[in-house]
Each structure stands twice: as C-alpha cells, then as structure tokens.
C-alpha positions as CSV (number, residue, x, y, z in Angstrom):
1,M,13.9,-31.8,-19.0
2,T,10.8,-31.4,-20.9
3,A,7.9,-28.2,-19.9
4,V,4.8,-28.0,-18.7
5,S,2.6,-25.2,-19.5
6,T,0.1,-24.4,-16.4
7,N,-2.9,-21.6,-16.6
8,I,-3.0,-18.8,-14.3
9,K,-5.3,-15.9,-14.4
10,I,-4.0,-12.7,-14.5
11,D,-5.2,-9.5,-14.5
12,P,-5.4,-8.0,-18.3
13,T,-3.7,-4.9,-17.5
14,L,-1.3,-6.3,-15.1
15,K,-0.5,-8.9,-17.8
16,Q,0.7,-6.4,-21.0
17,E,2.3,-4.1,-18.0
18,S,4.5,-6.9,-16.3
19,Q,5.4,-8.0,-20.5
20,L,6.7,-4.7,-21.4
21,L,8.7,-4.7,-18.1
22,F,10.2,-8.0,-19.1
23,E,10.7,-7.3,-22.3
24,R,12.9,-4.3,-21.4
25,L,14.6,-7.0,-19.5
26,G,14.7,-9.1,-22.0
27,L,12.8,-11.6,-20.7
28,N,9.2,-13.1,-21.8
29,L,6.7,-13.7,-19.6
30,S,7.3,-17.4,-18.7
31,T,10.8,-17.0,-18.2
32,A,9.7,-14.0,-15.9
33,V,7.9,-16.9,-13.9
34,N,10.3,-19.6,-14.1
35,I,13.1,-17.0,-12.6
36,F,10.3,-16.5,-9.6
37,L,9.5,-19.8,-9.0
38,R,13.2,-21.5,-9.3
39,Q,13.7,-18.3,-6.6
40,A,10.9,-19.3,-4.2
41,V,12.2,-22.9,-4.4
42,R,15.7,-21.9,-3.4
43,E,14.7,-20.0,-0.8
44,Q,11.9,-22.1,0.4
45,A,9.8,-18.9,0.4
46,I,8.5,-15.8,-1.3
47,P,11.5,-14.4,-3.1
48,F,10.5,-10.3,-1.9
49,R,8.7,-9.5,1.0
50,V,5.4,-9.5,1.4
51,G,3.0,-7.2,3.6
52,Q,2.5,-3.5,3.8
53,P,5.1,-0.7,2.6
54,A,7.6,0.6,4.4
55,P,7.0,3.4,6.4
56,N,8.4,7.2,4.7
57,A,10.7,9.1,6.5
58,E,8.3,11.7,7.7
59,T,6.1,8.8,9.5
60,L,9.4,7.2,10.7
61,Q,10.1,10.7,12.8
62,A,6.7,10.7,14.0
63,I,7.3,6.9,15.6
64,E,10.3,8.0,16.5
65,A,8.8,11.2,18.2
66,A,6.5,9.9,19.9
67,R,8.1,6.9,21.3
68,K,10.1,9.7,22.9
69,G,6.8,11.5,24.0
70,I,7.8,14.3,22.0
71,G,4.3,16.2,21.0
72,L,1.7,14.2,22.6
73,S,-0.9,15.1,24.1
74,R,-1.7,15.0,28.5
75,G,-3.3,11.9,29.7
76,F,-6.8,11.8,30.6
77,A,-8.3,9.9,33.0
78,S,-12.7,10.1,31.4
79,V,-13.8,10.7,28.2
80,E,-15.7,13.8,30.0
81,E,-12.0,14.7,31.0
82,L,-11.1,14.8,27.3
83,M,-14.3,16.6,25.9
84,E,-13.2,19.3,27.8
85,D,-9.7,19.7,27.1
86,L,-11.1,19.9,23.0
87,D,-13.6,22.4,23.8
88,A,-10.9,24.6,25.5
89,D,-9.4,24.3,22.3
90,D,-11.8,25.3,20.4
91,Q,-12.8,28.1,22.3
92,V,-9.7,29.9,22.4
93,S,-9.4,29.2,18.6
94,D,-13.2,30.7,18.5
95,R,-11.0,34.0,20.1
96,L,-8.6,33.9,17.6
C-alpha cells in the first residue's frame, strides 16, 4: 500500500520532545503516529484514557475519609450560623 502524506500542526517543543522519545524507542514520528492511528482504528476509540489525572494517594485518602464522615465539620442551618462558628474559631486562635 502506498503511503500518503498528511500535514498536521504540532507545537514545536512537543514535536521535538516526541521525536527524542521515539528515537530512544527506535521509532520515528511518522511510525509513532501510524501506531497510534492503527491502535485507534483497532479499538474504535482513543487508545488511552483521556481526562483528568487520577487522584494521588493523599487525595484518595481524603475522599475516603469524607465518605466515612471522618474529619468533617457539623452541618449549619444558615450562613449566619456558619459565620458565628467561624468567628468563634478566630476568637480561640486569637487567645493562643
């Protein structure tokens, strides 16, 4: 099969960093792009997760603690009640 040329716009720094990476892997940019495209067609999807990074261990612990109700403040019936509680905390820390 005869290959066809395709023009794509790539950030120059990203291109350079990618070329260095692929060179270390024994590939050129064209081969790497072809691998990506073949895998996308094979899977009928982008062949890697696209989205926000997974939370780190500390964040996962905080999420789990919140789900269990650990370390949460009490609920407030109004903003005024919340502000009174916050002001009380300020008065305590001022005395320390």
